[in-house]
C-alpha positions in Angstrom: 65.4 46.4 2.8 68.9 47.2 2.5 71.7 46.1 5.0 71.7 49.4 6.9 67.9 49.3 7.6 68.1 45.6 8.6 70.9 46.1 11.0 69.3 49.3 12.7 66.0 47.3 13.0 68.0 44.6 14.8 69.6 46.9 17.1 66.0 48.0 18.6 65.9 44.5 20.3 67.5 44.4 23.8 69.2 41.0 23.6 71.8 41.3 26.5 72.8 38.1 27.9 73.5 37.5 31.7 76.4 35.5 33.3 74.7 34.8 36.6 71.6 32.9 34.9 71.2 29.3 34.9 68.6 29.1 31.9 69.0 28.6 28.2 69.1 31.3 26.8 70.2 33.2 29.7 67.7 36.0 29.3 64.1 35.5 28.0 64.3 38.8 26.1 66.7 37.1 23.6 63.9 34.7 22.5 61.9 37.7 21.5 64.5 38.5 18.8 64.9 35.0 17.9 61.3 34.7 17.1 61.7 37.8 15.1 64.7 36.4 13.2 62.9 33.1 12.5 60.0 34.8 10.8 62.2 37.1 8.9 64.1 34.1 7.4 60.7 32.6 6.4 59.7 35.8 5.0 63.0 35.9 2.9 62.2 32.4 1.5 64.9 30.3 3.2 64.1 26.7 3.7 64.1 24.3 6.8 63.7 27.3 9.1 63.5 26.2 12.7 64.2 27.4 16.2 64.6 25.1 19.0 63.6 25.4 22.7 66.9 27.0 23.4 66.7 29.8 20.9 69.1 28.3 18.2 67.9 29.1 14.7 68.8 27.2 11.7 67.9 27.7 8.1 69.0 26.7 4.5 69.4 28.5 1.3 68.9 25.6 -1.1 71.4 24.8 -3.9 70.7 26.2 -7.3 72.8 23.5 -9.1 72.8 19.7 -9.3 76.7 19.8 -9.1 78.2 18.2 -6.1 79.1 21.2 -3.9 80.0 20.9 -0.1 77.5 22.2 2.3 78.9 25.3 4.2 77.4 27.3 6.9 77.7 31.0 8.4 77.0 31.7 12.1 76.3 34.7 14.3 75.3 35.3 17.7 72.5 37.5 18.5 73.2 38.4 22.2 75.1 41.4 23.0 77.5 41.9 26.1 76.6 42.3 29.7 79.3 44.8 29.9 77.0 47.7 28.8 73.4 48.4 28.3 71.8 47.1 25.3 68.3 48.7 26.1 66.8 51.6 24.2 69.7 51.9 21.7 69.4 55.2 19.7 71.7 54.6 16.6 72.5 57.4 14.0 74.5 57.5 10.9 77.3 59.9 10.3 77.5 60.3 6.5 80.8 60.6 4.7 82.9 60.8 8.0 85.4 63.7 7.6 87.8 62.6 10.5 86.6 65.1 13.0 85.2 64.6 16.5 81.7 63.0 16.6 79.1 64.3 18.9 77.1 61.3 19.9 74.8 63.3 22.2 75.0 66.5 24.4 78.1 66.3 26.5 79.2 63.0 24.9 81.9 63.1 22.1 83.9 60.4 20.2 87.3 61.7 19.2 89.7 60.3 16.9 92.3 61.4 19.4 91.1 58.7 21.9 89.8 56.2 19.1 92.3 56.7 16.2 90.7 53.8 14.4 88.1 56.1 13.3 90.5 57.8 10.8 90.8 54.4 8.9 86.9 55.0 8.0 87.3 58.5 6.8 85.0 59.1 3.9 82.7 56.2 5.0 79.2 56.3 6.5 79.4 55.1 10.2 76.5 54.1 12.5 77.2 55.2 16.0 75.4 55.2 19.3 74.1 58.2 21.5 76.9 57.5 24.1 74.6 55.8 26.6 74.6 52.1 25.3 76.5 49.8 23.1 75.4 49.4 19.5 75.0 45.8 19.1 77.2 45.5 15.9 78.7 42.4 18.0 77.2 40.6 16.4 73.9 42.0 14.8 76.1 43.4 12.0 77.0 39.7 11.4 73.6 38.5 11.3 72.6 41.4 8.9 75.4 40.5 6.7 74.6 36.8 6.4 70.9 37.6 5.9 71.7 40.1 3.2 74.1 37.7 1.5 71.5 34.9 1.4 68.9 37.4 -0.3 71.5 38.5 -2.8 72.2 34.7 -3.8 68.5 33.9 -3.8 67.9 36.7 -6.3 71.1 36.1 -8.5 70.7 32.9 -9.8 73.5 33.1 -12.2 75.9 32.8 -9.0 76.0 28.9 -8.5 76.2 27.5 -5.1 75.5 24.5 -3.1 73.3 24.3 0.1 74.2 27.2 2.3 73.2 26.7 6.0 73.0 29.6 8.4 72.5 29.6 12.3 72.1 32.3 14.8 72.6 31.6 18.6 72.3 33.1 22.0 74.7 33.6 24.8 78.0 33.8 23.0 79.0 36.8 25.1 79.1 34.6 28.3 80.9 31.7 26.6 78.0 29.6 26.2 77.0 30.1 22.6 78.2 27.0 21.2 77.5 24.7 24.1 74.2 23.8 22.7 74.8 24.2 19.0 73.5 21.0 17.2 76.6 20.4 14.8 74.9 17.3 13.5 71.7 19.1 12.6 73.7 21.9 11.1 75.1 19.4 8.5 78.0 21.2 7.0 81.4 20.3 6.0 82.8 23.5 7.5 81.5 27.0 8.6 82.5 30.4 9.4 81.5 32.8 12.2 80.9 36.3 11.1 81.9 37.9 14.5 85.3 39.4 13.8 86.2 43.2 14.2 87.4 45.6 11.4 87.5 44.8 7.8 89.9 42.1 6.7 90.3 40.4 10.0 90.4 36.7 9.8 91.1 34.6 12.9 91.8 30.8 13.2 93.9 30.9 16.3 92.8 31.5 19.8 93.6 31.1 23.1 93.5 27.6 25.1 91.5 28.9 28.2 90.9 27.5 31.6 89.0 28.9 34.6 90.7 28.5 38.1 88.9 29.0 41.5 90.9 29.0 44.8 89.5 28.6 48.2 91.6 29.7 51.2 90.8 28.7 54.8 92.0 31.2 57.5 91.7 31.2 61.3 89.9 34.2 62.9 91.0 35.2 66.3 90.2 38.4 68.2 93.2 40.6 67.1 94.2 41.6 70.5 95.0 38.0 71.3 95.9 36.6 67.7 99.8 36.2 68.0 100.7 32.7 66.8 97.0 31.8 66.4 95.4 33.8 63.6 95.7 33.0 60.0 94.6 36.0 57.9 93.0 34.5 54.6 93.2 37.8 52.9 97.0 38.1 53.5 97.3 34.5 52.0 95.4 35.5 48.9 97.9 38.2 48.6 100.8 36.1 49.1 99.6 33.6 46.5 99.0 36.2 43.8 102.6 37.5 44.3 104.0 33.9 43.8 102.7 34.0 40.0 104.9 35.7 37.5 104.2 39.5 37.6 105.1 40.0 33.8 102.6 37.3 32.8 99.4 39.3 33.2 97.1 40.7 30.5 98.4 44.3 31.0 102.0 43.1 30.4 101.4 40.7 27.4 100.5 41.0 23.7 100.4 38.8 20.6 100.9 35.2 21.3 101.8 35.8 24.9 99.7 34.0 27.6 98.9 35.2 31.0 97.3 34.6 34.4 94.4 37.1 35.0 93.0 37.7 38.5 89.4 38.4 37.8 88.3 38.9 41.4 88.9 38.3 45.1 86.6 37.9 48.1 87.7 37.5 51.6 87.7 37.9 55.3 90.0 36.8 58.0 88.2 33.4 58.0 88.0 32.6 54.5 88.8 34.1 51.0 88.3 33.0 47.4 90.3 33.9 44.1 89.0 33.5 40.6 91.6 33.3 37.8 91.6 32.5 34.2 94.5 30.9 32.4 95.2 31.7 28.8 97.9 30.6 26.3 97.8 30.1 22.5 100.4 27.0 22.8 98.9 23.9 24.3 102.0 22.8 26.1 102.5 26.2 27.6 98.8 26.1 28.7 99.2 22.9 30.5 102.5 24.2 32.1 100.5 27.1 33.3 98.0 25.1 35.0 100.8 23.0 36.7 102.3 26.2 37.7 99.2 27.3 39.6 98.8 23.9 41.1 102.5 23.9 42.5 102.0 27.4 44.0 98.9 25.9 45.7 101.1 23.1 47.0 103.5 25.3 48.3 101.2 27.3 50.2 99.7 24.3 51.6 103.2 22.9 52.7 103.8 26.2 54.4 100.4 26.6 56.1 99.1 23.1 56.5 97.4 20.7 54.0 93.9 21.8 53.0 94.4 25.5 53.8 94.3 26.3 50.0 92.1 24.3 47.6 92.2 24.6 43.8 89.5 23.8 41.3 90.5 24.2 37.5 88.2 23.7 34.5 89.2 24.0 30.8 87.0 26.3 28.9 88.1 26.0 25.2 91.0 25.2 23.1 93.0 26.8 20.2 91.0 26.0 16.9 94.2 26.1 15.1 94.9 22.3 15.7 91.5 21.6 14.1 92.0 24.1 11.1 95.5 23.2 10.2 94.7 19.9 8.6 91.9 21.7 6.4 93.4 24.8 5.3 91.3 24.8 2.1 88.9 26.5 4.7 91.0 29.3 5.1 92.3 29.4 1.6 88.8 30.0 0.4 88.4 33.1 2.6 91.8 34.6 1.4 90.8 34.1 -2.1 87.4 35.5 -1.6 88.8 38.6 0.1 91.2 39.1 -2.8 88.5 38.9 -5.2 86.5 41.7 -3.1 89.4 44.0 -2.9 89.8 43.3 1.0 93.2 43.2 2.3 93.3 40.2 4.9 94.4 40.7 8.4 95.1 37.5 9.6 95.8 37.5 13.6 95.4 35.4 16.6 92.4 36.1 18.9 93.5 37.0 22.3 90.1 35.5 23.5 87.9 32.9 22.6 85.1 32.5 19.8 82.2 30.3 19.3 84.2 29.0 16.2 86.8 27.5 18.6 84.2 25.2 20.5 82.5 24.3 17.2 85.8 23.2 15.5 86.4 20.8 18.5 82.8 19.6 18.1 83.6 18.6 14.4 82.8 21.7 12.6 86.0 23.5 11.6 84.9 27.2 11.9 87.4 30.3 11.6 86.2 33.7 12.4 85.6 36.5 9.7 85.3 40.2 10.3 81.8 41.8 10.7 83.0 45.3 10.7 82.3 46.5 14.0 84.8 48.6 16.4 84.9 49.3 20.0 82.7 46.4 20.9 81.0 46.2 24.4 80.7 50.0 25.0 79.2 53.2 24.2 81.6 54.1 21.6 81.1 51.1 19.4 80.5 51.9 15.8 80.3 50.1 12.4 80.9 51.2 8.8 78.1 50.7 6.4 80.7 50.0 3.7 82.3 47.5 6.0 79.2 45.6 6.3 78.6 45.6 2.7 82.2 44.1 2.2 81.5 41.4 4.6 78.4 40.6 2.7 80.5 40.5 -0.4 82.9 38.1 1.1 80.2 35.8 2.2 78.8 35.7 -1.3 82.2 34.9 -2.8 82.9 32.2 -0.3 79.7 30.6 -1.5 80.7 31.0 -5.1 84.1 29.7 -4.8 83.0 26.9 -2.8 80.9 25.8 -5.9 84.2 25.2 -7.7 85.8 23.4 -4.7 86.3 19.6 -5.1 86.0 17.6 -1.9 
C-alpha cells in the first residue's frame, strides 16, 4: 500500500466531529475509524498499540539501536470539520495538473482564478473532491504520512532511530483533541503534530485564546406604553458591540494582530446573549483585551444598572511559543530536516489554535508541521501527492537526525 492508496482509503470513513456533543469522542462514527487505525498499526508491526475508551490511539516503532536517543512522537487527528459534510467522499486524482480549471463534477469547477494556490502545484498529482464534501486531508493526510514514515523506517534498518511514538486523536476540530491526550503515557521528550497546510509550513506560534459569553437583561413592556420603561436587550447588545474597537476584528486584521470576534447574537426585548472569542499572540495584549471587554461591560452596567450585563470569560489555550522558545532544538531539527529534504521552510504564526499548543502546556513541546492539504473545511479542499511524500520524508529525516542529537 502506498501513501495515496492509504490516504484515499482513510477518506472513506466519515469522522466528522460535533460541537454540540457532550460525549468523548463527540461522534460514535469516529470510533469506527479509530478501530480500523488500531488494527492497521498492529498489521504494520508497530508495538504497544492501544486505544483507550475515548478513542485515543498510541503506538511505538521500537528503536533499532542501543544508543541513547530521545523518544519523540508524531501526532495527527482523525476527525474532520463540522463545517462541511465528510460523508460519502468521492476523491479523484488529477494527474500532472496543468494549471487549468478542474472539473470536480457536473457544474462544479475549481479554478486557479479563485484559488490561485493551485498554480503552486502545477505538474503535480492532486487529490480533489467531487465538490459536494470536504476531502479530509485535514488531517488524514497527516495520519497517512506518519504511518507511511513508520513503515519506511521499519523496512530500512540502515536508518538508525530511537523509540518513535505515534498518536491519533479525535475531536481536534472542535478544540477538544488535546483535552484527554495522555502525555505521560505518550512518554516523549518532544513531539510534532502533522496538521499544517501547504509544503514547508512550520508553526510554533499561535494565538492566546479565550471565549466570552455576555448575557443582557432587558425590560419588556408593550411598545404602546414603553416610554421610560422599556429596556430593549437587542439594542443594548448592539451598543455594547459598537464600544469595542471597529478595526480589531478578524476581517480587519492579519499576521500578529489580535481581535475580538462576535460569533453570534441571540435576543429579544427581554434578554439577549452574545458570544465572543478573543485572540492575540502577545500574552500581555491578550490579558488587556479581556480587561477591555470587562470595562465595556462595567460601563454598560453603570449606565443601565448593575446586573444588566453579565460577562463570563474562559481561557481556551495559550501561545505555545513560550514553551518552545526554551527548547529551540525541537525547531532546529525540523529546519535541518526540511533543508535535507529540499523543502523551503515557511515559518509563520498560526492565526488560530492547534492541539500542539495545548500539549505544549501539558509538558510536551509540540510544534506543527505541514501535512500538505489546501483549502481545508470545504468542498474545494485538495492535497498534492508529492506534498504528502515530502511530509513523509521530513518525518523520516527528523527521526534520523534525532538519533544524532545529544540531550
